[in-house]
C-alpha positions in Angstrom: 9.1 -14.0 16.7 5.5 -12.5 16.3 6.0 -8.6 15.3 3.4 -6.3 16.8 2.4 -4.2 13.7 0.1 -2.4 15.6 2.2 -1.0 18.2 4.7 -0.2 15.3 2.0 1.7 13.6 0.8 3.3 16.8 3.8 4.0 18.9 6.9 4.2 16.3 6.0 6.1 13.2 9.3 7.6 12.8 11.3 4.6 12.7 9.0 3.0 10.3 9.3 6.0 8.0 13.0 5.4 8.3 12.6 1.7 7.0 10.1 2.9 4.2 12.3 5.8 2.9 14.7 3.5 1.9 12.6 1.0 -0.3 12.2 1.3 -3.6 15.3 2.7 -4.5 14.8 2.9 -8.4 11.4 4.3 -8.4 9.4 1.4 -9.4 6.2 2.1 -7.6 5.6 5.4 -9.2 5.8 3.8 -12.7 3.6 0.8 -12.0 1.0 3.2 -10.7 0.9 5.1 -13.8 1.0 2.4 -16.0 -2.3 1.2 -14.4 -4.3 4.5 -13.8 -4.3 8.0 -14.9 -3.4 10.3 -12.1 -2.9 13.4 -14.3 -6.0 15.8 -12.8 -7.6 13.4 -10.9 -8.9 13.1 -7.3 -7.4 9.8 -5.5 -8.4 8.4 -2.4 -5.3 6.5 -0.4 -6.2 4.2 2.2 -3.6 3.4 4.8 -1.7 6.4 4.1 1.0 5.5 6.8 3.7 7.9 6.7 2.7 9.3 3.6 5.2 7.5 1.3 2.6 7.2 -1.6 1.0 10.1 -0.9 4.3 12.2 -1.7 4.7 10.4 -4.7 1.4 10.9 -6.1 0.8 14.3 -5.1 2.5 16.4 -7.9 0.8 14.4 -10.3 -2.8 14.6 -9.0 -5.7 17.6 -8.5 -6.3 16.0 -5.2 -5.6 13.5 -2.8 -7.6 12.6 0.1 -5.6 10.0 2.6 -7.0 8.1 5.4 -5.3 6.0 8.1 -6.0 4.7 11.8 -3.1 5.5 13.2 -2.6 9.1 14.7 1.3 8.6 14.7 1.7 7.8 11.3 -1.1 10.6 9.8 1.4 13.3 12.0 4.7 12.0 10.3 3.0 12.2 6.8 1.5 15.6 7.2 5.2 16.7 8.7 6.8 15.2 5.6 4.5 16.9 3.0 6.6 19.3 0.8 5.0 22.7 0.8 4.1 22.6 -2.8 1.7 19.8 -2.3 -0.2 20.8 1.3 -3.0 22.1 -0.6 -3.7 19.2 -2.6 -3.5 16.8 0.2 -6.3 16.2 2.8 -5.3 13.3 5.6 -8.0 12.1 8.0 -8.1 9.4 10.7 -10.5 6.7 9.4 -10.7 2.9 9.4 -10.6 1.5 6.1 -13.9 -0.1 6.5 -15.9 3.2 6.8 -14.2 6.0 4.6 -15.1 9.5 5.1 -16.1 10.3 1.5 -18.9 10.5 -0.8 -20.1 8.0 -3.2 -18.0 8.4 -6.6 -15.5 11.1 -5.4 -12.7 9.5 -6.5 -11.2 8.4 -10.0 -8.6 6.1 -8.4 -8.1 4.5 -5.2 -5.0 3.2 -3.9 -4.3 0.8 -0.7 -0.9 0.1 -0.1 0.2 -2.9 2.2 -2.9 -2.2 4.3 -5.1 -5.2 3.9 -3.0 -7.8 4.1 -3.0 -7.3 8.0 -6.2 -8.4 8.3 -5.4 -11.7 7.7 -3.6 -11.9 10.7 -5.4 -9.2 13.1 -8.9 -11.1 11.6 -7.5 -14.6 10.7 -11.2 -16.2 11.0 -13.0 -13.6 9.4 -10.4 -11.9 7.0 -12.5 -12.1 3.8 -15.4 -10.5 5.5 -13.0 -7.5 6.8 -11.0 -7.2 3.5 -14.6 -7.4 1.8 -15.8 -4.5 3.6 -12.7 -2.1 2.8 -12.5 -3.1 -0.7 -16.5 -2.2 -1.0 -15.6 1.2 0.8 -13.0 1.7 -2.2 -15.9 0.7 -4.6 -18.6 2.7 -3.0 -16.0 6.0 -3.2 -14.2 5.2 -6.3 -16.8 6.5 -9.5 -18.2 3.7 -11.6 -15.3 4.2 -14.4 -12.2 4.5 -11.9 -9.6 2.4 -11.0 -8.8 0.4 -7.8 -5.0 -0.2 -7.3 -3.9 -2.7 -4.1 -0.5 -3.0 -3.0 0.8 -5.7 -1.1 4.2 -7.9 -0.3 5.4 -10.5 -2.3 8.8 -11.0 -0.2 11.5 -9.2 2.0 15.2 -10.8 1.5 14.3 -13.6 -1.3 15.5 -14.0 -5.0 11.9 -14.6 -6.3 8.7 -13.2 -5.8 5.9 -15.1 -3.9 3.3 -15.0 -0.8 5.3 -14.9 2.2 2.8 -16.9 4.2 -0.2 -19.2 3.2 -2.9 -17.0 4.2 -1.5 -14.3 2.2 -1.3 -16.5 -0.6 -5.0 -17.6 -0.1 -5.6 -13.9 0.0 -4.1 -13.0 -3.3 -5.9 -15.5 -5.0 -9.1 -14.5 -3.8 -8.3 -10.8 -4.9 -7.6 -12.4 -8.6 -10.6 -15.5 -8.4 -13.2 -13.7 -6.3 -13.1 -9.9 -6.5 -11.9 -9.7 -10.2 -8.0 -7.9 -9.9 -5.5 -8.2 -12.1 -1.8 -8.8 -10.9 1.6 -7.8 -11.7 4.6 -7.6 -9.7 7.5 -5.2 -9.4 11.0 -5.2 -7.8 11.2 -2.7 -4.8 14.2 -3.4 -3.2 15.6 -1.6 0.2 19.1 0.2 0.2 20.6 1.8 3.2 23.3 3.8 4.2 25.0 0.8 5.6 25.0 -2.6 6.3 24.4 -2.0 10.0 21.6 -0.1 9.4 20.3 -2.3 6.7 20.1 -5.2 9.7 18.9 -2.6 12.2 15.8 -1.7 10.3 14.7 -4.9 9.2 14.9 -6.6 12.7 12.8 -3.5 13.8 10.1 -4.6 11.4 10.6 -7.8 10.3 12.5 -9.6 13.0 15.6 -11.1 14.1 15.7 -14.3 11.6 15.2 -11.8 8.1 17.7 -9.7 9.8 20.7 -12.2 10.5 20.6 -12.9 6.6 21.1 -9.4 5.8 24.7 -9.4 4.4 24.4 -6.1 2.1 23.4 -2.5 2.2 20.6 -3.4 -0.4 17.8 -5.8 0.6 15.7 -7.4 -2.0 11.9 -6.7 -1.8 9.1 -7.4 -3.9 5.6 -5.9 -4.4 2.4 -7.1 -6.0 0.3 -4.8 -7.7 -3.4 -5.6 -8.1 -5.9 -3.5 -10.0 -9.0 -3.4 -11.5 -11.5 -0.8 -13.6 -15.1 0.0 -13.7 -15.3 -1.1 -10.1 -18.8 0.0 -9.3 -20.1 -1.7 -12.5 -18.8 -4.8 -12.2 -16.5 -5.2 -15.6 -15.0 -8.4 -16.2 -11.4 -9.2 -15.5 -8.6 -8.1 -17.8 -5.2 -10.3 -18.0 -2.8 -7.3 -18.0 -3.4 -3.9 -16.4 -3.8 -0.9 -18.6 -4.4 3.0 -18.8 -7.9 4.3 -18.1 
């Protein structure tokens, strides 16, 4: 069954938030991000904010976040979920990842979580060009010595990490071999209040086949984290992410 992710992002933002709120129960995402980029006192660009999960993780540690998404419903939930203490540090705007509303070099760090991979489905014949445009916009808006970080899935409900589809595998190779990104993987399991909720939420976003395999409240999830520094100056690839 093909999942209409555009419809989910447009019309079912609250259901989506109920899913992602259950992910990364051990808090590995923030640790991974902080091991790669220097966020304290930074200006951060976030592409594909969704319902603001990464925004809320980073906001207490930064000077400012400008987050963009092309789905009004997702941004509405993201705004409603912001803790009062962080509202003054966060700006959210409706924008396409390929045309960001920020000036050159505005950000110290740029983060894109689970967004560019959709181009491999939505623009099957031209995904390299479309993702290239989006990464180019990140490179333009992040200062020359800054850091870009891209998060994508490495599998749901699996015991080992790996690209879920051949085209995602091609995309991930392209990030590393053609765009100069380094890579690591982290475990970001879902944990739901009950098995019935686990099945319902997994079915909502991943479909019947995966939902039928859910037997526990905790559902394995793997996340790939790709990063590079010196994005506007064309610095060479490094083997392991390091602090800026």
